N, C-alpha and C positions, 0 to 999 in steps of 0.2 A: 832199291830191293830185286834180288835176280829171282828166278823164276826156282831158281832151289831154297828159296827161305820158305817155298809153302808146302815145302815134300819132306818123308822123312830123312831123305839127305841135308837140306837147309836146319831142319830142328836136332838132327846128330852135330851137324858142324856148329852151329849158335849153342847146342849144350855142351861140348869144347873149349868156348871163348867164354863161355858165362860163369858152366857149373864149377868152376875150380877150385875153390872151396871141396866138395862132393868127391869131385874124383879123388882130391887125396887123403879125403877118410876113406875113400875105398883100398886106398892103397897104405894107408894107414896099417890097415885091416891085415891086408894080404902081405903085410911086411910082417909081423906079428907073429912068429912062431906059437904061441899061443892061442891065435884063432883057427889055427885047421885042426882038423877038415873045415872047407870053405864053402859056403854054399851060396849061390850069386841068382839073384831071381828078380823077377818082376811081374806084371798084372798079363802081358803076352811074350814077354821075353824075348821080345823082338828090337826096342828100343831102348830103354835104361839098361838091362842086361846086356842086350845087343853092343852095345856100347863098351861098357866094361869088358866084356868079353875081347873085341876087337881090340883095344886097347893093348890087353893082355898078349892076346894074339902075335900081335905087333911089333913089343917089347919082344917075344919071344922070337924072331925072327920069321915067324910062319907065312909061307906065300900065299899072297892075296887073292890068288885065286882058292883054294885050297878054304880060307876064311870064307870067301863069298861062298863058294858049292853048303859047306855048313849053315851057314846063314840060311841060306835057301830051303835047307831040310825044314826048317820051321814051319813052312808056307803051309804045307799039307796036314801038318799038325795043328794050324789056328782055325783050318776050314769048318771043322763042325761049330764053331762059337760065332763064325765070321759075319753072320744076320745080326744076331746080338751087339757084335762090336761097332758094325755101322751105326744102327740103332744109336748107339752110347756115343761116339767121336760124331755121326752128323749133328746129335743137339749143342756139341760145343762148337761147331760151326765147321770142321775140319772133314773135308772129301775124304772119298774109299781108300786113297793110296796109302792113309795112315791103317789100313786093315790090312795091308798086305805087305809081303818084305821084298821092297822095290831092289830090283838085280842092281840098283846103280849106288846103292850105300856104302858098302865096303870102296868101291874105288872113292867115291865121292871122301868119305872118312881121309883115307891115306892121300888122297890128294892134296886136302887141306891141312890134313898134319905135314904133310913137307913142303906144300908152297908159305905155309905159315910161321911153322916153327922151326923145320929142316928137318926134322925125325919126329919119332915118338918119344924119343930119350929127351930130347931136347925139350917136347912140350912138356911131360911128365916132369923134370928136371925147373921148368918152369912156375910149375903149379906148384912146390916145393917139398916134393918127393924126392928125398936125398939120394945120393949115388949107392949109399949102402942098402937101403930101402929097396933100389933097382937089382940090384945085385941080390940080393935075399929072394926076392920075387924069381929072378931068373932061375938061382939055384935050386928052389925049391920044386920048381915044375921041369925042368931041361935035366935030362940023366948026365949031359956030360958037358953042363955050365963050367968056367971056367973057376 
């Protein structure tokens, strides 16, 4: 096991590899016009939600640095409840790094997608998302999508 296996990066990478059914379910929702507008959320907005939003933004071709800057904005918003979250995550044996927006999450996820799956589109197709679904999401969210 690498050091990343016990970090937010490792959690995100493992989630991509293991939670494929859930990723497909998210894109099934996103690719259905009847579900729009869509709200994506979770408890802290940086783990599960962060991963979903990363996948969408990578699919749209948003630059990794821009995604990272946006992700890091969550850090200050989470500060007021940090002590409470530290107690909660400590009670299940996780370290403080799970209470912050780690600066290597975006690059770690993007690298994992490229190294293991070649691209985000290849990854999404490998979990059962069709080309038509990917096109729908792109057209829905990009003004100049083909």
